[in-house]
C-alpha positions as CSV (number, residue, x, y, z in Angstrom):
1,M,0.0,0.0,0.2
2,P,1.4,3.4,-1.2
3,K,2.0,5.9,1.9
4,P,2.8,9.5,1.4
5,I,5.7,11.0,3.7
6,F,5.5,14.7,4.2
7,F,8.4,16.8,4.9
8,Q,6.6,19.8,6.6
9,E,9.0,22.0,7.2
10,R,9.9,22.2,3.4
11,C,6.5,23.2,2.6
12,K,5.5,27.1,1.6
13,G,2.2,26.6,1.2
14,C,1.6,26.7,-2.4
15,A,-1.1,24.1,-2.4
16,L,-0.2,22.7,-5.7
17,C,-0.3,19.2,-4.5
18,T,-3.9,19.4,-3.3
19,V,-4.8,20.2,-6.8
20,A,-3.1,17.7,-8.2
21,C,-4.2,14.8,-6.3
22,P,-6.8,13.1,-8.4
23,K,-8.7,11.9,-5.1
24,K,-8.6,15.1,-3.6
25,L,-7.0,13.6,-0.5
26,L,-4.6,16.5,0.4
27,V,-5.3,19.4,2.5
28,M,-3.8,22.2,3.8
29,S,-3.1,22.0,7.4
30,K,-4.6,24.8,10.0
31,T,-1.4,25.1,11.4
32,F,2.0,26.5,10.6
33,N,5.4,25.0,10.1
34,G,8.4,26.9,11.3
35,K,8.6,29.0,8.7
36,G,5.2,30.3,9.4
37,Y,3.2,28.5,6.3
38,N,0.2,26.2,6.5
39,F,1.6,22.8,5.1
40,S,0.0,20.0,3.1
41,T,-0.9,16.8,5.2
42,C,-3.2,13.6,3.9
43,P,-5.6,13.1,6.5
44,D,-6.5,9.9,5.0
45,A,-3.6,8.1,3.7
46,S,-4.9,4.6,3.4
47,E,-7.1,5.9,0.2
48,C,-3.5,7.1,-1.5
49,V,-3.3,5.1,-4.7
50,G,0.3,6.2,-4.9
51,C,0.2,7.8,-8.5
52,C,2.8,10.6,-7.3
53,L,1.0,13.4,-9.0
54,C,1.2,15.3,-5.9
55,A,4.9,14.8,-5.4
56,R,5.5,15.5,-9.2
57,S,4.0,18.7,-8.8
58,C,5.8,20.1,-5.5
59,P,8.5,22.6,-6.1
60,D,9.9,22.2,-2.7
61,I,10.0,18.3,-2.8
62,V,8.1,18.1,0.2
63,I,6.2,14.7,-0.7
64,E,7.8,11.6,-1.2
65,I,5.4,8.4,-1.7
66,H,6.9,5.2,-0.5
67,K,5.2,1.6,-2.0
């Protein structure tokens, strides 16, 4: 089962990954990382299909998909 791993401190809150996810599993956190940005997260990672579109869309290499 694919599992998205997030490096939250790298996130700048652009939300490109939330748009890229075909299952719309990613959301922006209501809390902030150390840089002061809302960061992306996946509340229901068990639904991830491992397409990697979120990781490919991220300019800051925040997301890795472990299969």
